[in-house]
Backbone atoms as SQL, in Angstrom:
CREATE TABLE atoms (id INTEGER PRIMARY KEY, chain TEXT, resi INTEGER, resn TEXT, atom TEXT, x REAL, y REAL, z REAL);
INSERT INTO atoms VALUES
  (1, 'A', 1, 'UNK', 'N', 84.023, 103.602, 113.976),
  (2, 'A', 1, 'UNK', 'CA', 85.182, 103.703, 113.784),
  (3, 'A', 1, 'UNK', 'C', 85.826, 104.720, 112.588),
  (4, 'A', 2, 'UNK', 'N', 86.334, 105.905, 112.532),
  (5, 'A', 2, 'UNK', 'CA', 86.321, 106.848, 111.470),
  (6, 'A', 2, 'UNK', 'C', 88.054, 106.749, 111.221),
  (7, 'A', 3, 'UNK', 'N', 88.433, 107.003, 110.053),
  (8, 'A', 3, 'UNK', 'CA', 89.505, 107.026, 109.460),
  (9, 'A', 3, 'UNK', 'C', 90.516, 107.957, 110.613),
  (10, 'A', 4, 'UNK', 'N', 89.895, 109.278, 111.055),
  (11, 'A', 4, 'UNK', 'CA', 90.472, 110.383, 111.742),
  (12, 'A', 4, 'UNK', 'C', 90.858, 109.434, 113.269),
  (13, 'A', 5, 'UNK', 'N', 89.854, 108.488, 113.658),
  (14, 'A', 5, 'UNK', 'CA', 90.147, 108.217, 114.812),
  (15, 'A', 5, 'UNK', 'C', 90.937, 106.817, 114.518),
  (16, 'A', 6, 'UNK', 'N', 91.237, 106.124, 113.631),
  (17, 'A', 6, 'UNK', 'CA', 92.390, 105.380, 113.923),
  (18, 'A', 6, 'UNK', 'C', 93.409, 105.875, 113.868),
  (19, 'A', 7, 'UNK', 'N', 93.596, 107.012, 112.854),
  (20, 'A', 7, 'UNK', 'CA', 94.823, 107.679, 113.276),
  (21, 'A', 7, 'UNK', 'C', 95.507, 108.250, 114.369),
  (22, 'A', 8, 'UNK', 'N', 93.939, 108.607, 115.212),
  (23, 'A', 8, 'UNK', 'CA', 94.850, 109.304, 116.761),
  (24, 'A', 8, 'UNK', 'C', 94.952, 108.052, 117.314),
  (25, 'A', 9, 'UNK', 'N', 94.079, 106.822, 117.253),
  (26, 'A', 9, 'UNK', 'CA', 94.765, 105.475, 118.185),
  (27, 'A', 9, 'UNK', 'C', 96.035, 105.446, 117.704),
  (28, 'A', 10, 'UNK', 'N', 96.529, 105.090, 116.462),
  (29, 'A', 10, 'UNK', 'CA', 97.899, 105.078, 116.092),
  (30, 'A', 10, 'UNK', 'C', 98.797, 105.767, 116.647),
  (31, 'A', 11, 'UNK', 'N', 98.586, 107.082, 116.528),
  (32, 'A', 11, 'UNK', 'CA', 99.673, 108.124, 117.008),
  (33, 'A', 11, 'UNK', 'C', 99.526, 107.828, 118.501),
  (34, 'A', 12, 'UNK', 'N', 98.669, 107.730, 119.557),
  (35, 'A', 12, 'UNK', 'CA', 98.417, 107.688, 120.577),
  (36, 'A', 12, 'UNK', 'C', 99.370, 106.322, 121.183),
  (37, 'A', 13, 'UNK', 'N', 99.428, 105.381, 120.691),
  (38, 'A', 13, 'UNK', 'CA', 99.859, 104.173, 120.939),
  (39, 'A', 13, 'UNK', 'C', 101.457, 103.891, 120.373),
  (40, 'A', 14, 'UNK', 'N', 101.782, 104.295, 119.372),
  (41, 'A', 14, 'UNK', 'CA', 103.299, 104.499, 119.055),
  (42, 'A', 14, 'UNK', 'C', 103.845, 105.750, 119.262),
  (43, 'A', 15, 'UNK', 'N', 103.151, 106.959, 119.724),
  (44, 'A', 15, 'UNK', 'CA', 104.325, 108.214, 119.574),
  (45, 'A', 15, 'UNK', 'C', 104.200, 109.019, 118.355),
  (46, 'A', 16, 'UNK', 'N', 103.910, 108.476, 117.114),
  (47, 'A', 16, 'UNK', 'CA', 104.296, 109.086, 116.410),
  (48, 'A', 16, 'UNK', 'C', 103.457, 110.245, 116.029),
  (49, 'A', 17, 'UNK', 'N', 103.548, 111.255, 115.219),
  (50, 'A', 17, 'UNK', 'CA', 103.193, 112.466, 114.840),
  (51, 'A', 17, 'UNK', 'C', 101.960, 111.912, 113.980),
  (52, 'A', 18, 'UNK', 'N', 100.702, 112.666, 114.527),
  (53, 'A', 18, 'UNK', 'CA', 99.470, 112.300, 113.563),
  (54, 'A', 18, 'UNK', 'C', 99.626, 112.638, 112.181),
  (55, 'A', 19, 'UNK', 'N', 100.218, 113.410, 111.584),
  (56, 'A', 19, 'UNK', 'CA', 100.505, 114.213, 109.851),
  (57, 'A', 19, 'UNK', 'C', 101.321, 112.643, 109.334),
  (58, 'A', 20, 'UNK', 'N', 102.223, 112.168, 110.200),
  (59, 'A', 20, 'UNK', 'CA', 103.020, 111.054, 109.663),
  (60, 'A', 20, 'UNK', 'C', 102.134, 109.635, 109.934),
  (61, 'A', 21, 'UNK', 'N', 101.472, 109.675, 110.692),
  (62, 'A', 21, 'UNK', 'CA', 100.513, 108.448, 110.815),
  (63, 'A', 21, 'UNK', 'C', 99.323, 108.513, 109.477),
  (64, 'A', 22, 'UNK', 'N', 98.968, 109.538, 109.571),
  (65, 'A', 22, 'UNK', 'CA', 97.843, 109.803, 108.605),
  (66, 'A', 22, 'UNK', 'C', 98.443, 109.597, 107.117),
  (67, 'A', 23, 'UNK', 'N', 99.464, 110.109, 106.733),
  (68, 'A', 23, 'UNK', 'CA', 100.039, 110.107, 105.571),
  (69, 'A', 23, 'UNK', 'C', 100.500, 108.523, 105.129),
  (70, 'A', 24, 'UNK', 'N', 100.853, 107.752, 106.414),
  (71, 'A', 24, 'UNK', 'CA', 101.051, 106.182, 106.159),
  (72, 'A', 24, 'UNK', 'C', 99.991, 105.569, 105.867),
  (73, 'A', 25, 'UNK', 'N', 98.880, 105.773, 106.728),
  (74, 'A', 25, 'UNK', 'CA', 97.364, 104.871, 106.702),
  (75, 'A', 25, 'UNK', 'C', 96.788, 105.114, 104.994),
  (76, 'A', 26, 'UNK', 'N', 96.894, 106.616, 104.556),
  (77, 'A', 26, 'UNK', 'CA', 96.479, 106.566, 102.972),
  (78, 'A', 26, 'UNK', 'C', 97.433, 106.218, 102.427),
  (79, 'A', 27, 'UNK', 'N', 98.673, 106.112, 102.538),
  (80, 'A', 27, 'UNK', 'CA', 99.533, 105.473, 101.662),
  (81, 'A', 27, 'UNK', 'C', 99.129, 104.032, 101.315),
  (82, 'A', 28, 'UNK', 'N', 98.856, 103.099, 103.083),
  (83, 'A', 28, 'UNK', 'CA', 98.533, 101.813, 102.525),
  (84, 'A', 28, 'UNK', 'C', 97.126, 101.773, 101.959),
  (85, 'A', 29, 'UNK', 'N', 96.209, 102.404, 101.862),
  (86, 'A', 29, 'UNK', 'CA', 95.008, 102.413, 101.407),
  (87, 'A', 29, 'UNK', 'C', 95.108, 102.651, 99.582),
  (88, 'A', 30, 'UNK', 'N', 96.116, 103.051, 99.318),
  (89, 'A', 30, 'UNK', 'CA', 96.369, 103.501, 98.042),
  (90, 'A', 30, 'UNK', 'C', 96.756, 102.253, 97.369),
  (91, 'A', 31, 'UNK', 'N', 97.736, 101.919, 98.244),
  (92, 'A', 31, 'UNK', 'CA', 98.739, 100.280, 97.585),
  (93, 'A', 31, 'UNK', 'C', 97.466, 99.220, 97.589),
  (94, 'A', 32, 'UNK', 'N', 96.470, 99.237, 98.736),
  (95, 'A', 32, 'UNK', 'CA', 95.792, 98.423, 98.661),
  (96, 'A', 32, 'UNK', 'C', 94.520, 98.235, 97.409),
  (97, 'A', 33, 'UNK', 'N', 94.017, 99.727, 97.169),
  (98, 'A', 33, 'UNK', 'CA', 93.405, 99.825, 96.074),
  (99, 'A', 33, 'UNK', 'C', 93.893, 99.916, 94.566),
  (100, 'A', 34, 'UNK', 'N', 95.443, 100.087, 94.605),
  (101, 'A', 34, 'UNK', 'CA', 96.154, 99.794, 93.327),
  (102, 'A', 34, 'UNK', 'C', 96.138, 98.530, 93.120),
  (103, 'A', 35, 'UNK', 'N', 96.654, 97.587, 93.998),
  (104, 'A', 35, 'UNK', 'CA', 96.814, 96.311, 94.056),
  (105, 'A', 35, 'UNK', 'C', 95.531, 95.917, 93.367),
  (106, 'A', 36, 'UNK', 'N', 94.483, 95.798, 94.123),
  (107, 'A', 36, 'UNK', 'CA', 93.320, 95.261, 93.785),
  (108, 'A', 36, 'UNK', 'C', 92.785, 95.714, 92.128),
  (109, 'A', 37, 'UNK', 'N', 93.001, 96.807, 92.101),
  (110, 'A', 37, 'UNK', 'CA', 92.520, 97.361, 90.057),
  (111, 'A', 37, 'UNK', 'C', 93.584, 96.203, 89.594),
  (112, 'A', 38, 'UNK', 'N', 94.367, 96.128, 90.082),
  (113, 'A', 38, 'UNK', 'CA', 95.235, 95.166, 88.743),
  (114, 'A', 38, 'UNK', 'C', 95.015, 93.854, 89.190),
  (115, 'A', 39, 'UNK', 'N', 94.432, 93.634, 89.661),
  (116, 'A', 39, 'UNK', 'CA', 93.775, 92.319, 90.069),
  (117, 'A', 39, 'UNK', 'C', 94.643, 91.368, 90.756),
  (118, 'A', 40, 'UNK', 'N', 95.289, 91.825, 91.745),
  (119, 'A', 40, 'UNK', 'CA', 96.525, 91.335, 92.852),
  (120, 'A', 40, 'UNK', 'C', 95.799, 91.578, 93.946),
  (121, 'A', 41, 'UNK', 'N', 95.726, 90.273, 94.809),
  (122, 'A', 41, 'UNK', 'CA', 95.178, 90.199, 96.472),
  (123, 'A', 41, 'UNK', 'C', 96.127, 90.934, 97.063),
  (124, 'A', 42, 'UNK', 'N', 95.820, 91.329, 98.252),
  (125, 'A', 42, 'UNK', 'CA', 96.496, 91.601, 99.171),
  (126, 'A', 42, 'UNK', 'C', 96.353, 90.780, 100.573),
  (127, 'A', 43, 'UNK', 'N', 97.536, 90.308, 101.048),
  (128, 'A', 43, 'UNK', 'CA', 97.266, 89.431, 101.748),
  (129, 'A', 43, 'UNK', 'C', 98.072, 89.824, 103.183),
  (130, 'A', 44, 'UNK', 'N', 97.415, 89.785, 104.315),
  (131, 'A', 44, 'UNK', 'CA', 98.274, 90.203, 105.408),
  (132, 'A', 44, 'UNK', 'C', 97.699, 89.189, 106.620),
  (133, 'A', 45, 'UNK', 'N', 98.800, 88.535, 106.847),
  (134, 'A', 45, 'UNK', 'CA', 98.905, 87.464, 107.690),
  (135, 'A', 45, 'UNK', 'C', 98.517, 87.490, 109.241),
  (136, 'A', 46, 'UNK', 'N', 97.576, 87.158, 109.307),
  (137, 'A', 46, 'UNK', 'CA', 96.643, 87.192, 110.899),
  (138, 'A', 46, 'UNK', 'C', 95.576, 88.218, 111.043),
  (139, 'A', 47, 'UNK', 'N', 95.752, 88.875, 109.743),
  (140, 'A', 47, 'UNK', 'CA', 94.457, 90.025, 109.898),
  (141, 'A', 47, 'UNK', 'C', 93.635, 89.492, 108.774),
  (142, 'A', 48, 'UNK', 'N', 93.906, 89.345, 107.348),
  (143, 'A', 48, 'UNK', 'CA', 92.718, 89.017, 106.498),
  (144, 'A', 48, 'UNK', 'C', 93.469, 89.264, 105.367),
  (145, 'A', 49, 'UNK', 'N', 92.568, 89.173, 103.895),
  (146, 'A', 49, 'UNK', 'CA', 92.672, 89.110, 102.753),
  (147, 'A', 49, 'UNK', 'C', 91.951, 90.381, 102.150),
  (148, 'A', 50, 'UNK', 'N', 92.382, 91.163, 101.415),
  (149, 'A', 50, 'UNK', 'CA', 91.814, 92.058, 100.376),
  (150, 'A', 50, 'UNK', 'C', 91.300, 91.281, 98.734),
  (151, 'A', 51, 'UNK', 'N', 90.676, 90.752, 98.340),
  (152, 'A', 51, 'UNK', 'CA', 90.544, 89.914, 97.109),
  (153, 'A', 51, 'UNK', 'C', 89.550, 90.833, 96.572),
  (154, 'A', 52, 'UNK', 'N', 89.566, 90.271, 95.279),
  (155, 'A', 52, 'UNK', 'CA', 88.682, 90.594, 94.002),
  (156, 'A', 52, 'UNK', 'C', 87.325, 89.561, 93.632),
  (157, 'A', 53, 'UNK', 'N', 86.125, 89.469, 94.363),
  (158, 'A', 53, 'UNK', 'CA', 85.199, 88.597, 94.040),
  (159, 'A', 53, 'UNK', 'C', 84.826, 88.870, 92.394),
  (160, 'A', 54, 'UNK', 'N', 84.129, 87.802, 91.702),
  (161, 'A', 54, 'UNK', 'CA', 83.549, 87.949, 90.747),
  (162, 'A', 54, 'UNK', 'C', 82.145, 88.311, 90.783),
  (163, 'A', 55, 'UNK', 'N', 81.185, 88.718, 90.243),
  (164, 'A', 55, 'UNK', 'CA', 79.566, 88.474, 90.429),
  (165, 'A', 55, 'UNK', 'C', 79.283, 88.032, 89.133),
  (166, 'A', 56, 'UNK', 'N', 78.377, 87.006, 88.896),
  (167, 'A', 56, 'UNK', 'CA', 77.878, 87.067, 87.803),
  (168, 'A', 56, 'UNK', 'C', 77.140, 87.290, 86.985),
  (169, 'A', 57, 'UNK', 'N', 76.502, 87.539, 85.802),
  (170, 'A', 57, 'UNK', 'CA', 75.510, 88.475, 85.182),
  (171, 'A', 57, 'UNK', 'C', 74.060, 88.231, 85.796),
  (172, 'A', 58, 'UNK', 'N', 73.058, 88.769, 86.117),
  (173, 'A', 58, 'UNK', 'CA', 72.032, 88.317, 86.562),
  (174, 'A', 58, 'UNK', 'C', 70.859, 89.388, 86.008),
  (175, 'A', 59, 'UNK', 'N', 69.410, 89.149, 86.152),
  (176, 'A', 59, 'UNK', 'CA', 68.658, 89.544, 86.037),
  (177, 'A', 59, 'UNK', 'C', 67.821, 90.203, 87.011),
  (178, 'A', 60, 'UNK', 'N', 67.387, 91.345, 86.967),
  (179, 'A', 60, 'UNK', 'CA', 66.707, 92.403, 88.040),
  (180, 'A', 60, 'UNK', 'C', 65.590, 93.252, 87.201),
  (181, 'A', 61, 'UNK', 'N', 64.742, 92.988, 88.501),
  (182, 'A', 61, 'UNK', 'CA', 63.669, 93.845, 88.124),
  (183, 'A', 61, 'UNK', 'C', 63.635, 95.275, 88.163),
  (184, 'A', 62, 'UNK', 'N', 62.938, 96.236, 87.702),
  (185, 'A', 62, 'UNK', 'CA', 62.629, 97.443, 88.242),
  (186, 'A', 62, 'UNK', 'C', 60.973, 97.456, 88.399),
  (187, 'A', 63, 'UNK', 'N', 60.683, 97.289, 89.717),
  (188, 'A', 63, 'UNK', 'CA', 59.473, 96.825, 89.669),
  (189, 'A', 63, 'UNK', 'C', 58.380, 98.512, 89.488),
  (190, 'A', 64, 'UNK', 'N', 59.186, 99.553, 89.542),
  (191, 'A', 64, 'UNK', 'CA', 58.341, 101.184, 89.421),
  (192, 'A', 64, 'UNK', 'C', 58.121, 101.135, 87.889),
  (193, 'A', 65, 'UNK', 'N', 58.856, 100.588, 86.811),
  (194, 'A', 65, 'UNK', 'CA', 58.366, 100.621, 85.415),
  (195, 'A', 65, 'UNK', 'C', 58.213, 99.638, 84.711),
  (196, 'A', 66, 'UNK', 'N', 58.453, 98.030, 85.739),
  (197, 'A', 66, 'UNK', 'CA', 57.788, 96.983, 85.424),
  (198, 'A', 66, 'UNK', 'C', 58.544, 96.763, 83.980),
  (199, 'A', 67, 'UNK', 'N', 59.977, 96.599, 84.392),
  (200, 'A', 67, 'UNK', 'CA', 60.673, 96.424, 83.189),
  (201, 'A', 67, 'UNK', 'C', 61.805, 95.196, 83.622),
  (202, 'A', 68, 'UNK', 'N', 62.543, 94.479, 82.969),
  (203, 'A', 68, 'UNK', 'CA', 63.682, 93.559, 83.209),
  (204, 'A', 68, 'UNK', 'C', 64.775, 94.292, 82.686),
  (205, 'A', 69, 'UNK', 'N', 65.763, 94.031, 83.748),
  (206, 'A', 69, 'UNK', 'CA', 67.446, 94.714, 83.365),
  (207, 'A', 69, 'UNK', 'C', 67.820, 93.406, 83.624),
  (208, 'A', 70, 'UNK', 'N', 69.282, 93.580, 82.922),
  (209, 'A', 70, 'UNK', 'CA', 70.137, 92.736, 82.937),
  (210, 'A', 70, 'UNK', 'C', 71.688, 93.569, 83.510),
  (211, 'A', 71, 'UNK', 'N', 71.728, 92.789, 84.522),
  (212, 'A', 71, 'UNK', 'CA', 72.994, 93.492, 85.126),
  (213, 'A', 71, 'UNK', 'C', 74.178, 92.559, 84.714),
  (214, 'A', 72, 'UNK', 'N', 75.361, 93.323, 84.241),
  (215, 'A', 72, 'UNK', 'CA', 76.343, 92.418, 83.607),
  (216, 'A', 72, 'UNK', 'C', 77.483, 91.867, 84.638),
  (217, 'A', 73, 'UNK', 'N', 78.176, 91.048, 84.257),
  (218, 'A', 73, 'UNK', 'CA', 79.188, 90.096, 85.343),
  (219, 'A', 73, 'UNK', 'C', 80.229, 91.438, 85.560),
  (220, 'A', 74, 'UNK', 'N', 80.459, 91.415, 86.757),
  (221, 'A', 74, 'UNK', 'CA', 81.805, 92.479, 87.176),
  (222, 'A', 74, 'UNK', 'C', 82.404, 92.204, 88.360),
  (223, 'A', 75, 'UNK', 'N', 83.550, 92.681, 88.833),
  (224, 'A', 75, 'UNK', 'CA', 84.160, 92.553, 89.811),
  (225, 'A', 75, 'UNK', 'C', 84.032, 93.204, 90.912),
  (226, 'A', 76, 'UNK', 'N', 84.260, 92.770, 92.310),
  (227, 'A', 76, 'UNK', 'CA', 84.057, 93.363, 93.267),
  (228, 'A', 76, 'UNK', 'C', 85.120, 93.746, 94.463),
  (229, 'A', 77, 'UNK', 'N', 85.552, 94.567, 95.280),
  (230, 'A', 77, 'UNK', 'CA', 86.483, 94.173, 96.190),
  (231, 'A', 77, 'UNK', 'C', 85.804, 93.585, 97.363),
  (232, 'A', 78, 'UNK', 'N', 86.574, 92.651, 98.298),
  (233, 'A', 78, 'UNK', 'CA', 86.058, 92.490, 99.062),
  (234, 'A', 78, 'UNK', 'C', 86.940, 91.887, 100.416),
  (235, 'A', 79, 'UNK', 'N', 86.874, 91.879, 101.521),
  (236, 'A', 79, 'UNK', 'CA', 87.757, 91.646, 102.551),
  (237, 'A', 79, 'UNK', 'C', 87.532, 90.220, 103.015),
  (238, 'A', 80, 'UNK', 'N', 88.245, 89.374, 103.342),
  (239, 'A', 80, 'UNK', 'CA', 88.217, 88.222, 103.854),
  (240, 'A', 80, 'UNK', 'C', 88.910, 87.969, 105.136),
  (241, 'A', 81, 'UNK', 'N', 88.682, 88.043, 106.258),
  (242, 'A', 81, 'UNK', 'CA', 89.111, 88.156, 107.492),
  (243, 'A', 81, 'UNK', 'C', 90.112, 86.804, 107.970),
  (244, 'A', 82, 'UNK', 'N', 91.089, 86.887, 108.365),
  (245, 'A', 82, 'UNK', 'CA', 91.737, 85.649, 109.072),
  (246, 'A', 82, 'UNK', 'C', 91.286, 84.882, 110.035),
  (247, 'A', 83, 'UNK', 'N', 91.384, 83.465, 110.036),
  (248, 'A', 83, 'UNK', 'CA', 90.575, 82.410, 111.283),
  (249, 'A', 83, 'UNK', 'C', 90.959, 83.135, 112.832),
  (250, 'A', 84, 'UNK', 'N', 92.285, 83.865, 112.771),
  (251, 'A', 84, 'UNK', 'CA', 92.335, 84.383, 114.246),
  (252, 'A', 84, 'UNK', 'C', 91.799, 85.820, 114.496),
  (253, 'A', 85, 'UNK', 'N', 91.523, 86.641, 113.618),
  (254, 'A', 85, 'UNK', 'CA', 91.035, 87.757, 113.741),
  (255, 'A', 85, 'UNK', 'C', 89.265, 87.501, 113.698),
  (256, 'A', 86, 'UNK', 'N', 89.030, 86.312, 113.155),
  (257, 'A', 86, 'UNK', 'CA', 87.415, 86.112, 113.577),
  (258, 'A', 86, 'UNK', 'C', 87.459, 85.439, 114.831),
  (259, 'A', 87, 'UNK', 'N', 88.553, 84.779, 115.321),
  (260, 'A', 87, 'UNK', 'CA', 88.695, 84.421, 116.804),
  (261, 'A', 87, 'UNK', 'C', 88.151, 85.374, 117.765),
  (262, 'A', 88, 'UNK', 'N', 88.948, 86.314, 117.410),
  (263, 'A', 88, 'UNK', 'CA', 89.138, 87.402, 118.354),
  (264, 'A', 88, 'UNK', 'C', 87.961, 88.287, 118.487),
  (265, 'A', 89, 'UNK', 'N', 87.741, 88.389, 117.322),
  (266, 'A', 89, 'UNK', 'CA', 85.929, 89.299, 117.243),
  (267, 'A', 89, 'UNK', 'C', 84.866, 88.362, 118.029),
  (268, 'A', 90, 'UNK', 'N', 85.203, 87.312, 118.012),
  (269, 'A', 90, 'UNK', 'CA', 83.667, 86.417, 118.558),
  (270, 'A', 90, 'UNK', 'C', 83.989, 86.444, 120.382),
  (271, 'A', 91, 'UNK', 'N', 85.143, 86.577, 120.534),
  (272, 'A', 91, 'UNK', 'CA', 85.432, 86.728, 122.121),
  (273, 'A', 91, 'UNK', 'C', 84.666, 87.322, 122.939);
C-alpha cells in the first residue's frame, strides 16, 4: 500500500479532505523522523514502537576485488510491532 492509498483510505473512513489527511500523514512521518534522529523512540500503544537499533562494527568481503572491508558501527531505524498488532496480523 502506498502513501497515496493510505491517504485515500483515511479520507474515506473519516470524511476528511484528502489534502488535510495528506498533510497530517506527512507531519506524522516528519515527527517520527525527527524524534528518531534525536535518538528518542516513538511509542504508539497497541500499534508498535519506532526505535533506533545499534549495529556493531563488522568485517565484510568484496568478492569482486577480493578485499576485506570494515563496516563501522552505526544506528538504524526499526519498527517493533505491539503484541496486539502481531496477533491481529497472524489471524
